[in-house]
Structures are given as C-alpha cells and as structure tokens.
MIDOPA-791420 format. One record per residue (C-alpha): y, z, x; residue in three letters. Coordinates in steps of 0.25 Angstrom, whole numbers, padded with zeros to 4 digits, always signed. Each point is the difference from the previous one (the first is absolute). Example, Ala and Ser with C-alpha at 12.3 -4.5 7.8 and 13.67 -1.06 7.14 Angstrom:
2
-0018+0031+0049Ala/+0014-0002+0006Ser/
***
This chain:
486
+0229-0209+0007Unk/-0013+0004-0007Unk/-0013-0006+0004Unk/-0003+0000-0017Unk/+0014-0006-0003Unk/-0003-0012+0012Unk/-0015-0003-0008Unk/+0006-0004-0013Unk/-0007-0014-0004Unk/-0008+0001+0012Unk/-0016+0001-0006Unk/-0005+0011+0008Unk/-0014+0003+0003Unk/-0002+0014+0006Unk/+0010+0008+0005Unk/-0005+0011+0009Unk/+0012+0011+0005Unk/+0013+0004-0007Unk/+0006-0012-0007Unk/+0013+0009-0002Unk/+0004+0000+0014Unk/+0014-0008+0008Unk/+0001-0012+0005Unk/+0010-0004+0010Unk/-0004-0015+0004Unk/-0011-0010-0002Unk/-0007-0008+0010Unk/-0011-0007+0003Unk/-0001+0000+0014Unk/-0006+0012+0009Unk/+0010-0002+0012Unk/+0015+0003-0010Unk/-0008+0013-0006Unk/+0010+0011-0002Unk/-0001+0015-0007Unk/-0004+0000-0016Unk/+0000-0017+0003Unk/-0010-0005-0010Unk/-0010-0010+0008Unk/-0005-0012-0008Unk/-0013-0004+0006Unk/-0001-0015-0002Unk/-0014-0010+0004Unk/+0009-0012+0009Unk/-0010-0011+0005Unk/+0003+0004+0016Unk/-0002+0018-0003Unk/-0004+0006-0014Unk/+0013+0012-0001Unk/-0011+0009-0003Unk/-0003+0003+0015Unk/+0013+0008+0002Unk/-0002+0009-0012Unk/-0002+0012+0011Unk/+0010-0003+0008Unk/+0011-0003-0010Unk/-0004+0013-0005Unk/+0003+0007+0015Unk/+0013-0008-0002Unk/+0004+0009-0009Unk/-0003-0009-0013Unk/-0004+0009-0011Unk/-0004-0010-0011Unk/-0012-0012+0000Unk/-0002-0011-0007Unk/-0012-0006+0002Unk/-0012-0010-0005Unk/-0011+0010+0004Unk/+0002+0015+0005Unk/-0002+0004+0014Unk/-0012+0007+0004Unk/+0006+0013+0002Unk/+0012+0005-0009Unk/+0010+0009+0005Unk/+0002+0010-0011Unk/+0016-0001+0005Unk/+0001-0015-0006Unk/+0000-0006-0010Unk/-0009-0014-0001Unk/+0003-0010-0012Unk/-0012-0011-0004Unk/+0004-0012-0005Unk/-0006-0014-0001Unk/+0008-0007+0009Unk/+0011+0005+0008Unk/+0008-0012+0003Unk/+0002-0001-0015Unk/+0004+0014-0002Unk/+0009-0001+0011Unk/+0010-0008-0008Unk/+0000+0009-0009Unk/+0003+0012+0008Unk/+0011-0007+0007Unk/+0007-0004-0015Unk/-0002+0014-0003Unk/+0004+0007+0012Unk/+0014-0009-0001Unk/+0002+0002-0015Unk/-0004-0013-0005Unk/+0010-0007+0005Unk/-0005-0014-0004Unk/+0002+0003-0015Unk/+0015+0005+0004Unk/+0003-0013+0004Unk/-0003-0014-0004Unk/-0010-0005+0011Unk/-0004-0015+0003Unk/-0009-0006+0008Unk/-0002-0013+0004Unk/-0015-0005+0006Unk/-0004-0014+0005Unk/-0003-0007+0012Unk/+0015-0007+0004Unk/+0013+0005-0005Unk/-0004+0015-0002Unk/+0013+0006+0010Unk/+0007-0011-0004Unk/+0002+0002-0015Unk/-0001+0015+0002Unk/+0013+0001+0010Unk/+0006-0011-0010Unk/-0001+0011-0011Unk/+0007+0010+0006Unk/+0010-0008+0004Unk/+0002-0006-0014Unk/+0000+0015-0007Unk/+0010+0004+0011Unk/+0009-0013-0004Unk/-0001+0007-0014Unk/+0004+0013+0005Unk/-0012+0009+0001Unk/-0007+0006+0011Unk/-0015-0003+0001Unk/-0010+0004+0011Unk/-0006-0011+0007Unk/-0016+0000+0008Unk/-0002-0013+0006Unk/-0007-0005+0014Unk/+0014-0001+0006Unk/+0008+0012-0005Unk/+0000+0014-0009Unk/+0013+0002-0006Unk/+0004+0011-0009Unk/+0012-0007-0004Unk/+0010-0002+0013Unk/-0009+0010+0010Unk/-0011-0008+0006Unk/-0015+0005+0005Unk/-0008-0007+0009Unk/-0013-0006-0005Unk/-0012+0000+0005Unk/-0010-0007-0009Unk/+0002-0009-0012Unk/-0004+0010-0011Unk/+0003+0016+0007Unk/-0011+0009-0002Unk/+0000+0008-0014Unk/+0005+0012+0006Unk/+0012-0006+0006Unk/+0004-0009-0014Unk/+0001+0013-0008Unk/+0009+0005+0011Unk/+0009-0013-0001Unk/-0001+0000-0015Unk/+0004+0014+0001Unk/+0013+0000+0007Unk/+0003-0015-0007Unk/+0001+0010-0011Unk/+0007+0012+0005Unk/+0011-0011+0007Unk/+0002-0005-0015Unk/-0007-0013+0000Unk/-0006-0007-0013Unk/-0008-0011+0005Unk/-0012-0001+0013Unk/-0004-0014+0006Unk/-0013+0000+0007Unk/-0009-0010+0003Unk/-0015+0004-0001Unk/-0010-0007+0012Unk/-0012-0003-0004Unk/-0004+0011+0010Unk/+0007+0011-0007Unk/-0007-0004-0013Unk/-0015+0001+0007Unk/+0004+0012+0006Unk/+0006+0007-0010Unk/+0014+0001+0002Unk/+0006-0002-0012Unk/-0009+0011-0008Unk/+0007+0008-0009Unk/+0014-0007-0001Unk/+0005-0005-0012Unk/+0004-0016+0000Unk/+0011-0004-0011Unk/-0001-0014+0005Unk/-0011-0007+0007Unk/+0003-0015+0007Unk/-0010-0010+0007Unk/+0006-0011+0010Unk/-0012-0008+0004Unk/-0013+0001+0005Unk/-0006-0009+0013Unk/-0008+0001+0012Unk/+0004+0015+0007Unk/-0007+0012+0004Unk/-0016-0005-0001Unk/+0000+0008+0013Unk/+0002+0013-0008Unk/-0005-0006-0014Unk/-0013-0009+0004Unk/+0002-0009-0011Unk/+0011-0005-0008Unk/-0006+0002-0011Unk/-0001+0016+0005Unk/+0017-0003+0002Unk/+0000-0005-0014Unk/-0006+0013-0006Unk/+0008+0009+0010Unk/+0013-0006-0006Unk/-0004+0000-0014Unk/-0004+0015+0001Unk/+0016+0002+0001Unk/-0001-0005-0015Unk/-0010+0005-0005Unk/+0005+0016+0002Unk/+0014-0004-0007Unk/+0001+0009-0012Unk/+0004-0006-0014Unk/+0015+0003+0004Unk/+0002-0008+0011Unk/+0003-0016+0002Unk/-0007-0011+0007Unk/+0006-0011+0005Unk/-0010-0010+0005Unk/+0003-0016+0007Unk/-0007-0008-0010Unk/+0002-0011+0010Unk/-0010+0006+0008Unk/-0015-0003-0002Unk/-0002+0015+0001Unk/+0012+0007-0007Unk/-0007+0000-0015Unk/-0011+0006+0008Unk/+0008+0012+0002Unk/+0002+0003-0014Unk/-0014-0001-0005Unk/-0002+0014-0002Unk/+0012+0006+0001Unk/+0006+0010-0011Unk/+0015-0003+0003Unk/+0008-0009-0007Unk/-0001-0014+0005Unk/+0012-0009+0005Unk/-0001-0015+0007Unk/+0008-0008+0009Unk/-0001-0013+0003Unk/+0007-0014+0007Unk/-0011-0009-0004Unk/-0004+0004-0013Unk/+0004+0010-0012Unk/+0004+0015+0002Unk/+0008+0009-0004Unk/+0009-0001+0012Unk/+0001-0014+0002Unk/+0006-0007+0013Unk/+0007-0014+0004Unk/+0004-0003+0015Unk/+0012-0010-0003Unk/+0006-0003+0013Unk/-0004+0006+0015Unk/+0004+0000+0013Unk/+0001+0008+0013Unk/+0012+0008-0007Unk/-0007+0002-0013Unk/-0005-0002-0012Unk/+0004-0004-0014Unk/-0009+0008-0009Unk/-0001-0002-0015Unk/-0007+0014-0006Unk/-0002-0001-0017Unk/+0009-0009+0000Unk/+0012+0005+0009Unk/+0004-0006+0011Unk/+0005+0008+0014Unk/+0000-0002+0014Unk/-0007+0009+0011Unk/+0002-0001+0014Unk/-0014+0001+0001Unk/-0009-0012+0002Unk/-0013-0006+0000Unk/-0009-0002-0012Unk/-0008+0014+0001Unk/+0014+0007+0000Unk/+0001-0007-0012Unk/-0014+0010-0004Unk/+0005+0013+0007Unk/+0014-0002-0009Unk/-0006-0004-0013Unk/-0010+0013+0001Unk/+0012+0007+0005Unk/+0006-0004-0013Unk/-0011+0003-0009Unk/+0000+0016+0006Unk/+0014+0004-0003Unk/-0001-0008-0013Unk/-0010+0008-0003Unk/+0006+0010+0001Unk/+0011-0002-0008Unk/+0011-0006+0008Unk/+0007-0013-0008Unk/-0002-0014+0007Unk/+0014-0001+0005Unk/+0001+0012+0007Unk/-0013-0001+0006Unk/+0003-0017+0004Unk/+0014+0005+0005Unk/-0007+0013+0010Unk/-0012-0013+0004Unk/+0013-0008+0003Unk/+0006+0010+0009Unk/-0014+0003+0008Unk/-0002-0003+0017Unk/-0011-0006+0004Unk/-0012+0010+0005Unk/+0000+0003+0016Unk/-0011-0008+0005Unk/-0002-0009-0013Unk/+0006-0014+0002Unk/+0008+0005+0008Unk/+0009-0011+0004Unk/+0011-0003+0013Unk/+0006-0011+0005Unk/+0004+0000+0015Unk/+0012-0008+0005Unk/-0008-0012+0006Unk/-0003-0003-0015Unk/-0014+0005+0000Unk/-0006+0007-0013Unk/-0007+0012+0004Unk/-0010+0007-0012Unk/-0008+0013+0002Unk/-0009+0004-0008Unk/-0011+0010-0004Unk/-0012-0010-0004Unk/-0011+0005+0006Unk/-0012-0006-0011Unk/-0003-0015-0003Unk/+0005+0001-0013Unk/+0016+0008+0007Unk/-0001-0012+0011Unk/+0000-0011-0012Unk/+0008+0004-0008Unk/+0012+0002+0011Unk/-0005-0013+0006Unk/+0003-0007-0014Unk/+0012+0006-0004Unk/+0007-0005+0014Unk/-0007-0015-0002Unk/+0006+0001-0017Unk/+0014+0000+0008Unk/+0000-0004+0012Unk/+0002-0018+0000Unk/-0011-0001+0009Unk/+0012-0006+0011Unk/-0004+0015+0007Unk/-0012+0003+0007Unk/-0008+0013-0004Unk/-0004+0009+0011Unk/-0008+0011-0004Unk/-0005+0012+0011Unk/-0011+0008-0006Unk/-0012+0007+0002Unk/-0010+0011-0005Unk/-0001+0015+0001Unk/-0012+0006+0008Unk/-0011+0008-0005Unk/+0004-0006-0015Unk/-0007-0009-0010Unk/-0006-0012+0009Unk/-0002-0013-0013Unk/+0013-0001+0001Unk/+0003-0003+0014Unk/-0004-0014-0001Unk/+0004-0003-0017Unk/+0014+0005+0006Unk/+0000-0010+0014Unk/-0003-0013-0010Unk/+0010+0005-0008Unk/+0011+0002+0010Unk/-0003-0013+0006Unk/+0001-0009-0013Unk/+0012+0004-0003Unk/+0008+0001+0012Unk/+0007-0011+0010Unk/-0006+0009+0012Unk/-0008+0014-0002Unk/-0001+0008+0011Unk/-0011+0011+0000Unk/+0003+0013+0006Unk/-0002+0015-0001Unk/+0003+0009-0009Unk/-0005+0014-0001Unk/-0013-0003+0011Unk/-0004+0016-0004Unk/-0013+0002+0010Unk/-0004-0014-0002Unk/+0001-0011+0012Unk/+0012-0009-0005Unk/-0007-0013+0005Unk/-0012+0003-0009Unk/+0009+0002-0013Unk/+0008-0013+0005Unk/-0015-0009-0001Unk/-0002+0006-0011Unk/+0013-0004-0008Unk/-0003-0016+0007Unk/-0015+0000-0006Unk/+0009-0003-0013Unk/+0008-0013+0006Unk/-0005-0012-0005Unk/+0000-0012+0008Unk/+0012-0008-0004Unk/+0007+0011+0004Unk/-0005+0004+0013Unk/+0014-0007+0007Unk/+0009+0010-0007Unk/-0004+0012+0004Unk/+0001+0010+0014Unk/-0003+0013+0003Unk/+0006+0010+0008Unk/-0006+0014-0001Unk/+0014+0007+0006Unk/+0008+0002-0014Unk/+0013-0002+0009Unk/-0005-0012+0007Unk/-0003-0006-0014Unk/+0014+0003-0005Unk/+0006-0006+0011Unk/-0010-0012-0001Unk/+0006-0003-0014Unk/+0015+0002+0005Unk/-0001-0011+0012Unk/-0009-0010-0009Unk/+0011+0003-0013Unk/+0012-0009+0000Unk/+0015+0002-0009Unk/-0006+0000-0015Unk/-0015+0005+0001Unk/-0005+0011-0005Unk/-0007+0010+0008Unk/-0009+0008-0008Unk/-0005+0015+0006Unk/-0011+0005-0008Unk/-0010+0011-0002Unk/+0008+0013+0004Unk/+0014+0000-0006Unk/+0006+0013+0000Unk/-0010+0008+0009Unk/+0007+0001+0013Unk/-0012+0003+0009Unk/-0013-0007+0005Unk/-0013+0006+0001Unk/-0008-0002+0012Unk/-0011+0006+0003Unk/+0001+0011-0008Unk/+0015+0002+0007Unk/+0013-0004-0009Unk/+0012-0008+0007Unk/+0012-0001-0005Unk/+0001-0015-0005Unk/+0011-0006-0011Unk/-0002-0012-0003Unk/+0013-0003-0002Unk/+0006+0007+0013Unk/-0009-0008+0008Unk/+0004-0013-0007Unk/+0016+0004+0002Unk/-0001+0005+0013Unk/-0008-0013+0004Unk/+0009-0008-0006Unk/+0012+0004+0007Unk/-0009+0001+0015Unk/-0003-0015-0003Unk/+0015-0005-0004Unk/+0006+0003+0010Unk/
***
C-alpha cells in the first residue's frame, strides 16, 4: 500500500521524503522491522521509540512516523511528523487493513467486572442466532470456530485490525471485544469504529496503573466520549457511574437496570445453582447461568442484540441455550456431595457479588468455604477490603496465593489479613501454598457444603517470581478430591 493512502485521516505536521513509496508492513517494535516496513516511533513509559529510528532504518524500514525528526535525515527514507504517534498508529493500522471495523458491526464492552463474560456470551448468542462472529477477549480470540491465543485483554491496535480484517474476509458480520482501561489509556482502540459500546460497572481495580479512582473513571469514560453519533452507548444505570459514562458522548444513549427504570429492564424471579428464571422487558425465560451479576451480564447482552435489530423472542431463545463462560461461576458437584465453584473474582466487588449470589441460593444449613488471594505487583489497597468481604460472608475463608508475581506471598497475605474485623478472626486461616489451601478446604468440607475457589477462574497457570507454572484450579480440585476420597 502507498504511504499517501495510509496517511488518510491522519493530521500530518510535516513530511520529509517521498509520500508515494510502498509500505509492506507496520511495526512499532524495532526488533520486528523488515525490508520496506513502516516504523512508528512511540514514546512509552519505559523506553522512547525515537531512540530506535536509526536501527530500524538499518534493518530496512523505508518510512518513519515520529513526533520529532532525528538530527540526521537519510535522503532515501521518508519521515512523517505527527503530534501523537500512538494515536496515529490506530488510524494507520485501520487504513493498512482496509478499515475492517467499518465493514462489520464492532461491539465493545468495558467496565471493571463482566467484560469477558458479556463479550463471550454475545459471541455465543450470535452463534445461536446463526451468525459467525469474531471475539477478542482475555480468555481467547476467535474468528468463527477458529481459536487464536490471547495475550492481553486488549491486543495492540495492529493485531486488532489484522484480526478484524480476517473476520471480514471470512464473512463475519459482527465482532465482540473487551475494551480494557489499559487499552483505552494506551490508544489501542484508536481508529476503530464501534457500532455499540456497553458499560458493565466500575469498582476498585487497576489503581496500580491509574493511581486514582477518578483517573480510572475518566479513562473508561474516554471510550464513550470518542464514539460517533451513529453509535449506540448502553450503560448500567444501577451503577452510580453508569450515567457518568454518557455525559459527553455523541452516541445514542440507552440504559439497562434491575433496580431502576431503564430501556432494558430485568427481574430475577427464581434462582438456584442450576440456573435462574428471569423476566426481561415483560418476557419470562430460563437460563442455566446463575448469580445476580449474571442477570446484569445477560441484560446487557439482550440490550445489545435488541439494538442490532433482533426480535425479543429470538434473542431470549438464543440466551436460554447459553452455557456458562469458562471460570465464571463454574460449578460442579463431587460424588461426595460437596459443591465446588470456580470463579475469576479478583476484585472486592466481584468477590462480594459471587459470595452474595451463593448466599442468596444456599439454605444456610451448608457451610461456605472460600479460598482466595490477591495478585502481586497490583493494586495494594484492595487487599484488606477483600479480606474483610471474604471473612464476613463465608463460614471459613482460607487466604492463599493468587499470582504473587515478584512479591513475597507472605506480605500479600498480611495485607489481606489487615482488613479482617476482630469478630471474624476465628473465621479464617492462611495457607500460602494454593494447592495446600484447596486441600484444606476439601478436608474441612462435608456433604452439601459449598467450596468457592476464587481469583484465577479460567487461568491455567500461577506466576511466581516472574515464572509461570501450570496451575488450574479445576484440575487441582478434581485431582485432590480423587486422592482424598480413596
């Protein structure tokens, strides 16, 4: 593709060199430069891509996008100066792949909790409706039945456009995508055209990155601020920050709620561990998903499908066929009558939601044993809060390691314990080894008891001192149960 075409819709400050030269590929990683590449020099938090312009030229880059021209300009190279390289990258990637987000209906879902569930449920609902779609989530990236391993919640914008272009080529009409706060802050959604944006909720998370809750909120809001007037924004108005997301958006505003009046209104009529009887906009249906938080997830799925002009009956029929998302309130009963639940809950709000959902269902004759921890090198302030919630709402809480990463697990556990109130001191124990903690939960449990293992959900590894070791909560539960029940 010629450079002049790639620069469409990009505010260029200055060009030095030939703007008609051909570009073979885009890269912002100087190590991946090949002959005729276009190299985008971006300023990162750790390194400045401008330092690698010379080495990129040596490796074969013929076009450089930068915010500052280097001192020495090579006469055989084209240099393009822009105000913000990371923002320019989004539109460059979109142009390079033929603006795929304009050729299908791209739906983005943001919020602290529920992004993965809603995106995956949408993908499955539309499959039930007879459509092939693309899915870009934390757990996996999919194009129809093809699975591509995922590395970040929101991949880089070149990868996103490449996947969307593949989806267009393979005849997909829709793409469902998690939109993380990191992705928004780092301009990884720049240049994408969203048909619908959905907001789940906003609670305590990622403050290690955003520093303050206000900054975190503003970052999420930016997603809605950037929407075009042809888009639709659907927000959870039961969440106190739901309406904040819509304050400056040009998009059509829609709402969903269980507690207040909204465009899409839901009621939870019956619930148990096998599923729920729900009423959405006056129509009753059954789902095998369970837990109040899943009512919100399904209501957003319903609202998005309705805004895409599907009929109520066909949407609810497709929803009623859904299976649970991997590692999200995933339940199984042992042959000894103990009920196990594996869930990804790793924030105070998510942990409280899952515990409340279990306590709403259980008869209180069964004990609730919760195994959980907090990730290392992440927001410290949520640790005592999670310690308080788990001990207050469980019969017994076993505090253990999650992904300690480079932190000492004992230090993380101490910070969690700091939030336990005196009246709950007798309701918890700490076992740093996650396998041993799960073993203790099984040993302590009796028939009909409920064991919740929270924090890792779908993850099949544990990261300790920067090294990932295979660890799957579901596998460990099954293995230990078999060993201990012999």
